[in-house]
C-alpha positions in Angstrom: -34.9 37.8 -4.8 -37.2 34.9 -4.6 -37.7 32.8 -1.5 -35.9 29.8 -3.0 -32.8 31.7 -4.0 -32.6 33.5 -0.7 -32.7 30.2 1.1 -30.0 28.8 -1.2 -27.8 31.8 -0.7 -27.9 31.5 3.0 -26.6 27.9 3.0 -23.0 27.6 3.7 -21.0 25.3 1.5 -18.8 22.8 3.3 -15.1 23.4 3.1 -13.4 21.2 0.5 -11.7 18.2 2.1 -8.0 17.7 1.8 -6.0 14.6 2.1 -8.0 11.8 3.7 -10.9 14.1 4.4 -8.8 16.3 6.6 -9.4 20.0 6.7 -8.2 22.7 9.1 -11.1 21.9 11.5 -10.2 18.2 12.0 -6.4 17.8 12.4 -7.0 14.7 14.6 -7.6 12.7 11.4 -4.2 13.5 10.2 -2.6 12.4 13.5 -4.5 9.2 13.4 -3.6 8.5 9.8 0.1 9.2 10.5 0.1 6.8 13.5 -1.7 4.1 11.5 0.8 4.5 8.6 3.8 4.2 11.0 2.3 1.1 12.6 1.7 -0.4 9.2 5.1 0.3 7.7 7.2 -0.7 10.7 7.1 -4.5 10.2 8.1 -4.2 6.5 10.9 -1.8 7.4 12.1 -4.2 10.2 12.1 -7.2 7.8 14.2 -5.2 5.2 16.6 -4.1 7.9 17.0 -7.6 9.3 17.7 -8.9 5.8 21.0 -7.0 5.8 22.1 -8.6 9.1 24.3 -11.8 9.2 22.4 -14.9 10.4 24.4 -14.9 13.6 23.3 -11.4 14.5 19.6 -12.1 13.6 19.4 -15.1 15.9 21.4 -13.4 18.8 18.6 -10.9 19.6 16.3 -8.2 18.4 18.0 -5.0 17.3 16.5 -2.0 15.6 19.8 -1.0 14.0 22.0 -2.8 11.5 25.4 -3.3 13.0 27.2 -5.5 10.4 25.4 -5.0 7.1 25.9 -7.7 4.5 24.4 -8.7 1.2 25.3 -12.4 1.6 21.7 -13.3 2.7 20.3 -12.6 -0.7 22.2 -15.1 -2.8 21.8 -17.7 0.1 18.0 -17.2 0.1 17.9 -17.4 -3.7 19.7 -20.7 -3.9 18.2 -22.4 -0.8 15.0 -24.4 -1.3 14.5 -23.6 -5.0 13.5 -20.0 -4.4 14.2 -19.2 -8.0 11.7 -21.8 -9.2 9.1 -20.4 -6.7 9.7 -16.9 -8.0 9.3 -18.0 -11.6 6.0 -19.8 -10.8 4.7 -16.7 -9.1 5.7 -14.6 -12.1 3.9 -16.9 -14.5 0.7 -16.9 -12.4 0.7 -13.1 -12.0 1.3 -12.4 -15.7 -1.4 -14.9 -16.7 -3.8 -13.4 -14.3 -3.2 -9.9 -15.7 -3.4 -11.1 -19.3 -6.7 -12.8 -18.7 -8.3 -10.2 -16.4 -7.8 -7.1 -18.4 -9.7 -8.2 -21.5 -12.5 -9.7 -19.3 -12.8 -6.4 -17.4 -13.0 -4.5 -20.7 -15.7 -6.8 -22.0 -17.7 -6.5 -18.8 -17.4 -2.7 -19.0 -18.4 -2.6 -22.6 -21.5 -4.9 -22.4 -22.9 -3.7 -19.0 -22.9 0.0 -19.8 -26.1 1.8 -19.0 -27.6 3.3 -22.1 -29.5 6.5 -21.5 
């Protein structure tokens, strides 16, 4: 065995990383990731839960549970202040952005390829 292969054989390969670079030697990363995910998702979950509350219950105080669920808020929000028009405008802008961006990204990829 040559000196180079002996040195290479002695090296220990690092363990493959799992989800978010977490392996069995670093479980603290998993705990931090779960805490961060819970903090990030809570406001969205709270907004969705509050959307099922009647307006009188929303304004009466903060509650983490839905006591009187109703779907009446959705048609009211859609009809108030031209929400349907705002939604259509957003849809047009987002579709136009995708339609313009995809061919431009393909062209950029095609003409900036490194030739070896």
